[in-house]
C-alpha positions, -999 to +999 in steps of 0.1 A: +127+163+526+148+132+531+143+106+504+160+072+501+154+051+470+169+017+470+172-004+438+190-034+423+175-063+441+160-093+425+161-131+423+195-147+423+208-182+425+230-193+456+265-183+449+255-154+427+261-117+431+242-084+432+249-047+435+224-026+453+221+012+449+206+039+471+198+073+458+197+099+486+184+134+487+172+160+512+203+161+532+241+167+527+250+132+517+287+140+514+292+146+551+268+120+564+276+085+577+255+060+558+245+024+563+228-006+547+203-026+567+182-056+561+151-073+574+144-110+567+110-125+571+102-129+609+133-111+619+142-077+632+158-051+610+196-055+613+226-034+604+248-049+576+275-023+569+283+014+574+305+039+557+319+073+566+320+104+545+356+095+536+347+060+525+358+041+556+337+010+559+326-011+589+307-045+587+286-064+611+285-102+612+257-099+587+279-082+561+315-092+570+334-111+543+311-113+513+297-078+511+313-044+502+298-010+509+308+021+489+296+055+480+298+081+453+295+115+470+291+134+437+261+113+428+246+111+463+245+073+458+253+045+482+262+009+470+263-025+484+282-053+464+269-087+475+290-118+466+285-155+473+249-150+482+232-175+504+195-183+509+198-168+544+207-134+528+171-132+515+156-100+529+145-065+522+175-042+521+174-006+531+198+024+532+197+052+557+218+075+576+238+059+604+224+063+629+191+072+615+181+106+625+144+099+627+121+068+623+104+085+593+131+084+567+131+048+558+124+041+520+106+011+506+138-010+504+147-035+476+139-072+478+168-096+475+157-133+471+184-161+469+170-193+457+176-220+432 
């Protein structure tokens, strides 16, 4: 059974940094393309970054420049380093396969709030 458990979110001041983690199980993580997504209040869920099984990253406009996606295939863990955070980065952040295989695999996400 696919399980995705995000952690590492919290309250941070503008300009601060966070590292999010995603513990994955129920599928062969090491050969699976993964992604980070986020959903801000009143907005659609959007893709932030993706990473291949061999650690090649891509970024959308949401993640380009300030965020870094990485993975540890031995630990089945996905990471997102977030630097120079802005209030507009406030959202619930989710990990998932990219593209998601089904609509039923989303975890609870982790809340990131950027505020002074």
